[in-house]
C-alpha positions as a Markdown table, in Angstrom:
| # | Residue | x | y | z |
|---|---|---|---|---|
| 1 | Ser | 0.0 | 0.0 | 0.0 |
| 2 | Ser | 1.0 | 3.5 | -0.5 |
| 3 | Tyr | 1.7 | 6.0 | 2.2 |
| 4 | Ala | -1.5 | 7.9 | 1.3 |
| 5 | Asp | -3.6 | 4.6 | 1.5 |
| 6 | Ile | -2.2 | 3.8 | 5.0 |
| 7 | Leu | -2.8 | 7.4 | 6.1 |
| 8 | Ala | -6.4 | 7.3 | 4.8 |
| 9 | Thr | -7.0 | 4.1 | 6.7 |
| 10 | Tyr | -5.7 | 5.8 | 9.8 |
| 11 | Phe | -8.0 | 8.8 | 9.3 |
| 12 | Thr | -11.0 | 6.4 | 8.9 |
| 13 | Asn | -10.5 | 4.1 | 11.9 |
| 14 | Arg | -7.4 | 5.4 | 13.9 |
| 15 | Ala | -6.4 | 1.8 | 14.3 |
| 16 | Glu | -3.1 | 0.7 | 15.8 |
| 17 | Glu | -2.7 | -1.6 | 12.7 |
| 18 | Ala | -2.3 | 1.5 | 10.5 |
| 19 | Leu | 0.4 | 2.9 | 12.8 |
| 20 | Tyr | 2.1 | -0.5 | 12.6 |
| 21 | Arg | 2.0 | -0.4 | 8.8 |
| 22 | Ala | 3.4 | 3.1 | 9.0 |
| 23 | Ser | 6.3 | 1.9 | 11.0 |
| 24 | Leu | 7.0 | -0.8 | 8.4 |
| 25 | Leu | 6.8 | 1.7 | 5.7 |
| 26 | Ser | 9.2 | 4.0 | 7.6 |
| 27 | Gln | 11.7 | 1.1 | 7.8 |
| 28 | Arg | 11.4 | 0.7 | 4.0 |
| 29 | Phe | 12.0 | 4.4 | 3.4 |
| 30 | Ile | 15.1 | 4.3 | 5.6 |
| 31 | Glu | 16.4 | 1.2 | 3.8 |
| 32 | Glu | 15.8 | 3.1 | 0.5 |
| 33 | Gly | 17.9 | 5.9 | 1.8 |
| 34 | Leu | 15.2 | 8.5 | 2.2 |
| 35 | Gly | 16.0 | 11.2 | 4.8 |
| 36 | Pro | 13.6 | 13.1 | 7.1 |
| 37 | Glu | 13.0 | 15.8 | 4.5 |
| 38 | Glu | 11.9 | 13.4 | 1.9 |
| 39 | Ile | 9.7 | 11.5 | 4.4 |
| 40 | Ile | 8.1 | 14.8 | 5.5 |
| 41 | Ala | 7.5 | 15.8 | 1.8 |
| 42 | Leu | 5.8 | 12.4 | 1.1 |
| 43 | His | 3.7 | 12.9 | 4.3 |
| 44 | Ala | 2.6 | 16.4 | 3.2 |
| 45 | Glu | 1.7 | 15.2 | -0.2 |
| 46 | Ala | -0.3 | 12.3 | 1.3 |
| 47 | Val | -2.1 | 14.6 | 3.7 |
| 48 | Glu | -3.1 | 16.8 | 0.8 |
| 49 | Ile | -4.4 | 13.9 | -1.2 |
| 50 | Thr | -6.3 | 12.2 | 1.6 |
| 51 | Thr | -7.9 | 15.4 | 3.0 |
| 52 | Ser | -8.9 | 17.0 | -0.3 |
| 53 | Gly | -12.5 | 15.9 | -0.2 |
| 54 | Leu | -13.1 | 16.4 | 3.5 |
| 55 | Glu | -15.2 | 19.1 | 5.1 |
| 56 | Tyr | -13.5 | 21.8 | 7.2 |
| 57 | Arg | -14.1 | 20.0 | 10.6 |
| 58 | Glu | -13.0 | 16.7 | 9.2 |
| 59 | Arg | -9.9 | 18.3 | 7.8 |
| 60 | Ala | -9.0 | 19.9 | 11.1 |
| 61 | Arg | -9.3 | 16.5 | 12.9 |
| 62 | Ala | -7.4 | 14.8 | 10.1 |
| 63 | Ser | -4.6 | 17.4 | 10.6 |
| 64 | Thr | -4.2 | 16.3 | 14.2 |
| 65 | Asp | -4.3 | 12.7 | 13.3 |
| 66 | Ala | -1.7 | 13.3 | 10.5 |
| 67 | Leu | 0.7 | 14.8 | 13.0 |
| 68 | Gln | 0.3 | 11.7 | 15.2 |
| 69 | Phe | 0.9 | 9.5 | 12.2 |
| 70 | Leu | 4.0 | 11.4 | 11.2 |
| 71 | Leu | 5.4 | 11.1 | 14.7 |
| 72 | Glu | 4.9 | 7.4 | 14.5 |
| 73 | Met | 6.7 | 7.3 | 11.2 |
| 74 | Met | 9.7 | 9.2 | 12.5 |
């Protein structure tokens, strides 16, 4: 799954499983040589993609969730 797919799953159900998948993805990024700046750029792009159709309140909540997700990634 892509980063955006995993993030969207987390927005939907806030499940630990999505955070676990995020940690696996993070390991893969590190193995591929991506640094923090690239991971943050991927994260920002995924947030934009996954929140584009949300209403204002949902977007605000998703922003908080996205931050938690990013912290788990890092």
